[in-house]
Backbone as JSON, one array per atom type, in Angstrom:
{
  "sequence": "MIQAITRRQFVETTLRTAALSAAALYLGPNLIRTRAAIAADPGLKFLTPEEAVTIAAACARIIPSSPAEPGATEAGAAGVIDFVCANTPPLRPLYRGGAAGLNETAKALHQKAFAKITPAEQDAILASVQVGKAAGKAWKQIPSPVFFFVLQLHTKSAYYTNPLSFKFTGYPGIYHQSHKRHG",
  "N": [[0.59, 29.42, 22.91], [0.93, 26.13, 23.97], [-0.5, 23.22, 22.74], [-1.85, 20.22, 23.91], [-1.56, 16.97, 22.52], [-3.62, 14.23, 21.56], [-3.39, 10.73, 22.38], [-4.12, 9.19, 20.18], [-3.73, 11.03, 18.05], [-0.98, 11.29, 18.25], [-0.14, 8.65, 17.64], [-1.16, 8.41, 15.0], [0.32, 10.43, 13.69], [2.93, 9.46, 14.08], [2.82, 7.0, 12.68], [2.29, 7.92, 10.08], [4.64, 9.34, 9.61], [6.49, 7.24, 9.69], [5.64, 5.84, 7.44], [6.13, 7.66, 5.36], [8.88, 7.86, 5.63], [9.65, 5.23, 5.04], [8.81, 5.06, 2.39], [10.48, 6.96, 1.24], [12.98, 5.81, 1.77], [12.92, 3.18, 0.6], [11.57, 3.31, -1.82], [12.6, 5.39, -3.11], [15.73, 6.42, -3.55], [16.62, 3.78, -3.55], [15.22, 2.36, -5.42], [15.82, 0.84, -7.81], [17.35, -1.24, -6.75], [15.46, -2.3, -4.98], [13.42, -3.25, -6.72], [14.99, -5.1, -8.14], [15.66, -6.89, -6.09], [13.13, -7.9, -5.45], [12.48, -9.11, -7.88], [14.45, -11.07, -7.99], [13.8, -12.7, -5.85], [10.79, -13.42, -5.62], [8.97, -14.28, -3.72], [6.82, -14.04, -0.78], [7.83, -11.9, 1.85], [7.08, -10.81, 4.27], [4.22, -10.44, 4.62], [1.41, -12.61, 5.17], [0.02, -15.21, 3.05], [-2.82, -14.79, 2.89], [-3.03, -12.14, 3.83], [-1.53, -10.85, 1.86], [-3.11, -11.25, -0.44], [-5.35, -9.77, 0.29], [-4.25, -7.15, 0.6], [-3.32, -6.8, -2.01], [-5.76, -6.78, -3.39], [-6.88, -4.43, -2.37], [-5.0, -2.55, -3.28], [-5.45, -2.84, -6.01], [-7.89, -1.58, -6.26], [-7.27, 1.02, -5.69], [-5.55, 1.84, -7.75], [-6.88, 0.89, -10.41], [-6.8, -1.64, -12.99], [-7.12, -1.39, -16.55], [-8.39, -2.17, -19.86], [-6.82, -0.61, -21.48], [-4.6, 0.29, -20.05], [-2.1, -0.68, -17.56], [-2.58, -1.5, -14.06], [-2.26, -1.21, -10.47], [-1.94, -3.89, -9.82], [-0.55, -5.09, -11.99], [1.75, -3.59, -11.79], [2.89, -4.63, -9.59], [2.38, -3.79, -6.95], [1.58, -4.87, -4.43], [3.66, -6.67, -3.9], [5.81, -4.89, -3.64], [4.97, -3.49, -1.38], [5.01, -5.6, 0.49], [7.77, -6.1, 0.52], [8.71, -3.62, 1.48], [7.53, -3.64, 4.03], [8.88, -5.84, 5.14], [11.36, -4.77, 5.43], [11.0, -2.59, 7.02], [10.28, -2.46, 10.05], [8.5, -0.79, 11.74], [6.22, -0.44, 10.15], [4.94, -2.85, 9.98], [2.87, -3.65, 11.95], [0.85, -1.93, 11.13], [0.15, -2.69, 8.47], [-0.47, -5.4, 8.9], [-2.59, -5.18, 10.72], [-4.28, -3.58, 9.18], [-4.93, -5.22, 6.96], [-6.29, -7.22, 8.34], [-8.39, -5.69, 9.33], [-9.7, -4.86, 6.94], [-10.62, -7.35, 6.02], [-12.22, -8.13, 8.21], [-14.21, -6.13, 8.2], [-15.33, -6.55, 5.65], [-16.31, -9.16, 5.93], [-18.2, -8.77, 7.94], [-20.05, -7.14, 6.65], [-20.58, -8.39, 4.17], [-20.2, -11.12, 4.36], [-17.97, -12.35, 3.29], [-14.44, -12.57, 2.5], [-12.36, -9.66, 1.99], [-11.05, -9.64, -0.54], [-12.75, -11.22, -2.01], [-15.17, -9.95, -2.47], [-17.28, -7.76, -4.47], [-15.92, -5.26, -6.77], [-17.25, -2.77, -6.39], [-18.23, -3.05, -3.78], [-15.81, -3.32, -2.43], [-14.75, -0.76, -2.94], [-16.55, 0.81, -1.47], [-15.98, -0.02, 1.14], [-13.28, 0.75, 1.34], [-13.62, 3.51, 1.11], [-14.94, 4.04, 3.52], [-12.94, 3.3, 5.28], [-11.02, 5.22, 4.67], [-12.12, 7.6, 5.7], [-12.36, 7.02, 8.36], [-14.58, 5.6, 9.26], [-14.99, 2.89, 9.19], [-16.3, -0.24, 10.18], [-15.59, -2.49, 12.87], [-13.49, -4.39, 15.1], [-10.75, -4.42, 14.65], [-10.11, -1.93, 13.68], [-10.05, -0.4, 15.9], [-7.6, -0.74, 16.96], [-5.83, -0.03, 14.94], [-5.57, 3.02, 13.37], [-7.84, 3.71, 10.94], [-7.83, 5.8, 8.89], [-5.11, 6.42, 8.77], [-3.99, 3.99, 7.98], [-5.17, 3.83, 5.41], [-4.04, 6.1, 4.19], [-1.28, 5.43, 4.17], [-1.34, 3.02, 2.71], [-2.33, 3.97, 0.25], [-0.26, 5.75, -0.41], [1.98, 3.99, -0.69], [1.0, 2.29, -2.7], [0.66, 4.04, -4.89], [3.29, 4.96, -5.13], [4.62, 2.56, -5.8], [3.37, 2.01, -8.24], [3.83, 4.32, -9.89], [6.56, 4.33, -10.06], [7.2, 2.17, -11.48], [8.35, 0.82, -14.5], [6.27, 0.04, -16.24], [4.27, 1.97, -16.01], [5.39, 4.23, -17.09], [5.06, 4.74, -19.84], [2.44, 5.56, -19.97], [2.38, 7.87, -18.52], [4.16, 9.44, -19.78], [6.69, 9.8, -18.88], [10.07, 9.02, -19.04], [11.51, 7.73, -17.06], [13.64, 7.18, -14.16], [15.68, 5.29, -14.34], [16.16, 5.16, -17.1], [17.02, 7.8, -17.59], [19.34, 7.97, -16.01], [21.02, 6.11, -17.22], [21.27, 7.25, -19.7], [22.66, 9.58, -19.12], [25.03, 8.58, -17.98], [26.05, 6.81, -19.77]],
  "CA": [[0.14, 28.41, 23.85], [1.17, 24.77, 23.52], [-1.68, 22.37, 22.87], [-1.56, 18.8, 24.08], [-2.16, 16.12, 21.5], [-4.14, 12.98, 22.09], [-2.61, 9.53, 22.06], [-4.48, 8.82, 18.82], [-3.04, 11.95, 17.14], [0.43, 10.92, 18.3], [0.02, 7.4, 16.89], [-1.38, 8.7, 13.59], [1.48, 11.19, 13.2], [4.08, 8.55, 14.07], [2.66, 6.05, 11.59], [2.47, 8.64, 8.81], [6.06, 9.63, 9.47], [7.14, 5.97, 9.34], [5.29, 5.51, 6.06], [6.87, 8.55, 4.47], [10.29, 7.46, 5.7], [9.8, 3.98, 4.3], [8.7, 5.36, 0.96], [11.7, 7.65, 0.83], [14.12, 4.9, 1.84], [12.86, 1.99, -0.25], [11.02, 3.57, -3.15], [13.3, 6.53, -3.65], [17.05, 6.12, -4.1], [16.87, 2.34, -3.63], [14.2, 1.77, -6.26], [16.35, -0.19, -8.71], [17.71, -2.39, -5.9], [14.22, -2.88, -4.47], [12.81, -4.03, -7.81], [15.88, -6.23, -8.44], [15.52, -7.85, -4.99], [11.83, -8.54, -5.6], [12.56, -9.98, -9.06], [15.32, -12.21, -7.67], [13.13, -13.57, -4.88], [9.45, -12.84, -5.61], [8.11, -14.8, -2.65], [6.45, -13.13, 0.3], [8.86, -11.71, 2.87], [6.46, -10.48, 5.55], [2.78, -10.69, 4.62], [0.93, -13.98, 4.98], [-0.69, -15.28, 1.76], [-4.13, -14.15, 3.0], [-2.81, -10.69, 3.91], [-1.06, -10.38, 0.55], [-4.28, -11.21, -1.34], [-6.17, -8.63, 0.74], [-3.55, -5.91, 0.24], [-3.33, -6.72, -3.48], [-7.12, -6.38, -3.8], [-7.04, -3.02, -2.03], [-4.17, -1.8, -4.23], [-6.13, -2.89, -7.31], [-8.99, -0.6, -6.26], [-6.68, 2.36, -5.66], [-5.17, 2.07, -9.15], [-7.4, -0.27, -11.13], [-6.36, -1.93, -14.36], [-8.12, -1.25, -17.61], [-7.86, -2.77, -21.07], [-5.88, 0.3, -22.12], [-3.37, 0.48, -19.29], [-1.96, -1.52, -16.37], [-2.87, -0.9, -12.76], [-1.38, -1.57, -9.36], [-1.67, -5.33, -9.86], [0.53, -5.33, -12.97], [2.95, -2.91, -11.32], [3.44, -5.38, -8.46], [2.31, -2.95, -5.75], [1.53, -5.68, -3.2], [5.01, -7.18, -3.68], [6.62, -3.79, -3.14], [4.53, -3.26, 0.0], [5.55, -6.7, 1.29], [9.21, -5.85, 0.64], [8.89, -2.47, 2.37], [7.21, -4.1, 5.39], [9.95, -6.74, 5.59], [12.54, -3.97, 5.72], [10.62, -1.45, 7.85], [9.46, -3.02, 11.13], [7.37, 0.0, 12.26], [5.04, -0.54, 9.28], [4.35, -4.19, 10.04], [1.56, -3.73, 12.6], [-0.13, -1.17, 10.35], [-0.33, -3.52, 7.36], [-1.09, -6.61, 9.43], [-3.88, -4.76, 11.26], [-5.11, -3.08, 8.09], [-5.46, -6.37, 6.22], [-7.29, -7.85, 9.22], [-9.54, -4.79, 9.36], [-10.42, -4.95, 5.67], [-11.33, -8.63, 6.0], [-13.25, -8.11, 9.23], [-15.3, -5.28, 7.72], [-15.97, -7.23, 4.52], [-17.08, -10.31, 6.44], [-19.36, -8.26, 8.68], [-21.02, -6.56, 5.72], [-20.86, -9.2, 2.98], [-19.94, -12.51, 4.69], [-16.84, -12.83, 2.48], [-13.19, -11.84, 2.66], [-12.28, -8.44, 1.18], [-10.65, -9.96, -1.92], [-13.82, -12.0, -2.67], [-16.37, -9.15, -2.71], [-17.25, -7.04, -5.75], [-15.16, -4.01, -6.74], [-18.06, -1.69, -5.8], [-18.24, -3.29, -2.33], [-14.45, -2.98, -1.97], [-14.64, 0.7, -2.95], [-17.32, 1.34, -0.34], [-15.22, -0.29, 2.37], [-12.1, 1.62, 1.34], [-14.08, 4.87, 1.39], [-15.2, 4.13, 4.96], [-11.63, 3.24, 5.93], [-10.36, 6.5, 4.44], [-12.68, 8.65, 6.56], [-12.41, 6.57, 9.75], [-15.93, 5.11, 9.59], [-15.08, 1.45, 8.98], [-16.73, -1.01, 11.35], [-14.77, -3.64, 13.22], [-12.58, -4.26, 16.25], [-9.38, -4.19, 14.18], [-9.91, -0.48, 13.48], [-9.83, 0.22, 17.21], [-6.16, -0.86, 17.18], [-5.13, 0.64, 13.83], [-6.4, 4.11, 12.85], [-8.1, 3.4, 9.53], [-7.35, 6.81, 7.94], [-3.65, 6.31, 8.64], [-3.77, 2.83, 7.13], [-5.52, 4.18, 4.03], [-3.02, 7.04, 3.71], [-0.04, 4.69, 3.91], [-1.62, 2.09, 1.6], [-2.41, 4.76, -0.98], [1.09, 6.25, -0.68], [2.81, 2.9, -1.2], [0.45, 1.82, -3.97], [1.0, 5.03, -5.93], [4.75, 4.93, -5.31], [4.96, 1.34, -6.54], [2.86, 2.13, -9.6], [4.46, 5.39, -10.68], [7.99, 4.08, -10.23], [7.34, 0.96, -12.29], [8.44, 1.14, -15.93], [4.98, -0.17, -16.93], [3.47, 3.2, -16.0], [6.09, 5.34, -17.74], [4.5, 5.01, -21.16], [1.14, 6.23, -19.81], [2.59, 9.18, -17.93], [5.06, 10.18, -20.65], [7.96, 9.95, -18.2], [10.93, 7.9, -19.42], [11.98, 7.03, -15.87], [14.94, 7.47, -13.57], [16.64, 4.33, -14.88], [16.48, 5.6, -18.47], [17.77, 9.04, -17.52], [20.67, 7.77, -15.44], [21.83, 5.43, -18.23], [21.51, 8.22, -20.77], [23.68, 10.5, -18.63], [26.28, 7.92, -17.63], [26.46, 5.95, -20.85]],
  "C": [[0.36, 27.02, 23.24], [-0.08, 23.95, 23.78], [-1.23, 20.92, 23.01], [-2.22, 18.02, 22.95], [-2.63, 14.83, 22.17], [-3.21, 11.83, 21.72], [-2.86, 9.12, 20.62], [-3.77, 9.72, 17.79], [-1.55, 11.62, 17.1], [0.69, 9.66, 17.46], [-0.13, 7.66, 15.4], [-0.18, 9.44, 12.99], [2.71, 10.31, 13.09], [3.99, 7.57, 12.9], [2.81, 6.73, 10.22], [3.93, 8.95, 8.57], [6.82, 8.36, 9.08], [6.86, 5.61, 7.89], [6.06, 6.38, 5.08], [8.35, 8.21, 4.46], [10.55, 6.19, 4.91], [9.73, 4.22, 2.81], [9.97, 6.03, 0.46], [12.89, 6.7, 0.79], [14.09, 3.81, 0.78], [12.3, 2.24, -1.64], [11.67, 4.78, -3.8], [14.63, 6.1, -4.24], [17.32, 4.63, -4.27], [15.91, 1.62, -4.58], [14.73, 0.63, -7.14], [16.73, -1.43, -7.91], [16.48, -3.08, -5.34], [13.57, -3.77, -5.52], [13.66, -5.25, -8.15], [15.75, -7.3, -7.35], [14.19, -8.6, -5.1], [11.85, -9.51, -6.77], [13.39, -11.23, -8.77], [14.65, -13.2, -6.73], [11.7, -13.05, -4.7], [8.52, -13.34, -4.51], [7.83, -13.76, -1.58], [7.55, -13.09, 1.36], [8.25, -11.47, 4.24], [4.99, -10.86, 5.59], [2.48, -12.18, 4.51], [0.24, -14.03, 3.61], [-2.07, -14.59, 1.81], [-4.0, -12.62, 3.06], [-2.4, -10.13, 2.56], [-2.21, -10.27, -0.45], [-5.17, -10.01, -0.99], [-5.54, -7.31, 0.33], [-3.54, -5.73, -1.27], [-4.7, -6.27, -3.99], [-7.36, -4.91, -3.51], [-6.22, -2.14, -2.98], [-4.84, -1.73, -5.6], [-7.32, -1.95, -7.39], [-8.45, 0.82, -6.23], [-6.21, 2.76, -7.05], [-5.62, 0.85, -9.93], [-6.79, -0.42, -12.52], [-7.49, -1.63, -15.31], [-7.56, -1.93, -18.84], [-6.77, -1.91, -21.72], [-4.57, 0.47, -21.36], [-3.34, -0.38, -18.03], [-2.32, -0.75, -15.11], [-1.87, -1.35, -11.72], [-1.02, -3.05, -9.36], [-0.49, -5.62, -10.78], [1.84, -4.68, -12.54], [3.57, -3.61, -10.11], [3.4, -4.62, -7.14], [2.32, -3.78, -4.47], [2.91, -6.28, -2.89], [5.95, -6.12, -3.14], [6.26, -3.51, -1.68], [5.06, -4.36, 0.92], [7.04, -6.49, 1.54], [9.48, -4.7, 1.61], [8.6, -2.87, 3.81], [8.33, -4.98, 5.96], [11.17, -5.95, 6.03], [12.25, -2.75, 6.61], [9.71, -1.94, 8.97], [8.33, -2.12, 11.66], [6.09, -0.07, 11.41], [4.3, -1.87, 9.43], [3.0, -4.24, 10.75], [0.47, -2.98, 11.83], [-0.7, -2.03, 9.22], [-1.01, -4.8, 7.85], [-2.49, -6.26, 9.97], [-4.83, -4.26, 10.19], [-5.72, -4.2, 7.26], [-6.54, -7.07, 7.04], [-8.56, -6.99, 9.26], [-10.37, -4.84, 8.09], [-11.23, -6.24, 5.61], [-12.46, -8.67, 7.02], [-14.46, -7.3, 8.78], [-16.05, -5.96, 6.59], [-16.83, -8.41, 4.98], [-18.31, -9.87, 7.2], [-20.45, -7.76, 7.74], [-21.49, -7.52, 4.63], [-20.61, -10.7, 3.16], [-18.85, -13.15, 3.83], [-15.61, -12.01, 2.81], [-13.16, -10.66, 1.69], [-11.98, -8.75, -0.29], [-11.76, -10.67, -2.7], [-15.09, -11.18, -2.96], [-16.21, -8.36, -4.0], [-16.4, -5.77, -5.63], [-15.95, -2.85, -6.12], [-18.11, -1.83, -4.27], [-16.87, -2.96, -1.73], [-14.28, -1.47, -1.9], [-15.37, 1.33, -1.78], [-16.58, 1.13, 0.98], [-14.0, 0.61, 2.44], [-12.48, 3.07, 1.62], [-14.35, 5.05, 2.88], [-13.9, 4.07, 5.76], [-10.94, 4.61, 5.83], [-10.84, 7.58, 5.41], [-12.85, 8.21, 8.02], [-13.76, 6.05, 10.19], [-16.09, 3.61, 9.41], [-15.43, 0.74, 10.29], [-15.74, -2.14, 11.62], [-13.81, -3.34, 14.35], [-11.16, -3.93, 15.81], [-9.09, -2.69, 14.06], [-9.8, 0.28, 14.79], [-8.32, 0.21, 17.54], [-5.34, -0.07, 16.16], [-6.02, 1.77, 13.34], [-6.6, 3.94, 11.34], [-7.67, 4.51, 8.57], [-5.84, 6.77, 7.72], [-3.32, 5.12, 7.74], [-4.05, 3.18, 5.67], [-4.47, 5.11, 3.43], [-1.74, 6.31, 3.3], [-0.22, 3.73, 2.74], [-1.65, 2.84, 0.27], [-1.03, 5.29, -1.38], [1.97, 5.16, -1.3], [2.31, 2.36, -2.53], [0.84, 2.76, -5.11], [2.5, 5.05, -6.18], [5.18, 3.72, -6.12], [4.53, 1.45, -8.0], [3.67, 3.13, -10.42], [5.97, 5.25, -10.8], [8.25, 2.81, -11.02], [7.4, 1.35, -13.76], [7.15, 0.92, -16.72], [4.18, 1.13, -17.03], [4.12, 4.33, -16.79], [5.46, 5.72, -19.08], [3.17, 5.77, -21.06], [1.27, 7.61, -19.21], [3.49, 10.05, -18.8], [6.44, 10.41, -20.03], [8.86, 8.77, -18.54], [11.54, 7.16, -18.24], [13.38, 7.39, -15.44], [16.0, 6.57, -14.18], [17.1, 4.76, -16.26], [17.36, 6.84, -18.42], [19.17, 8.83, -17.0], [21.58, 7.05, -16.44], [22.17, 6.36, -19.37], [22.66, 9.15, -20.37], [25.03, 9.81, -18.48], [26.75, 6.88, -18.67], [26.22, 4.53, -20.61]]
}
């Protein structure tokens, strides 16, 4: 028996597929070119400065820095996400709405933007976003669990493909292996 899906399930599935496609396209085989393009022109391509600060703060909570090792901030996760959004139009409303949602929720609960609240407060908001319990009108337009899934996917992809993380994971990296093989 074929079961009908709701509009929300369709949107969530579509956005997840777009996120996975974007990760595969821009963080997979094009990784070296992506990082080179960001290094050559590090300015924002899609996100506004406020959105970039919000996304960077969220990335920093997904993979926080410590004195012993770098986190998403040092790996440039927000810059990679901005680059991916600039080159993947279907992701743009998700990140634009997600940044607005994070700020709206933070302001409703703490009277400050997401990037200005404490890490514990940010973690609580991200936890509510992950399970679809975040308050705010923005989350009526953007399914918060989908946003969290995509944000986490891109943050981890940016971190684990950055040479900064290789020393902590014990992986020498694709770049190292390809040069070793091809001289």
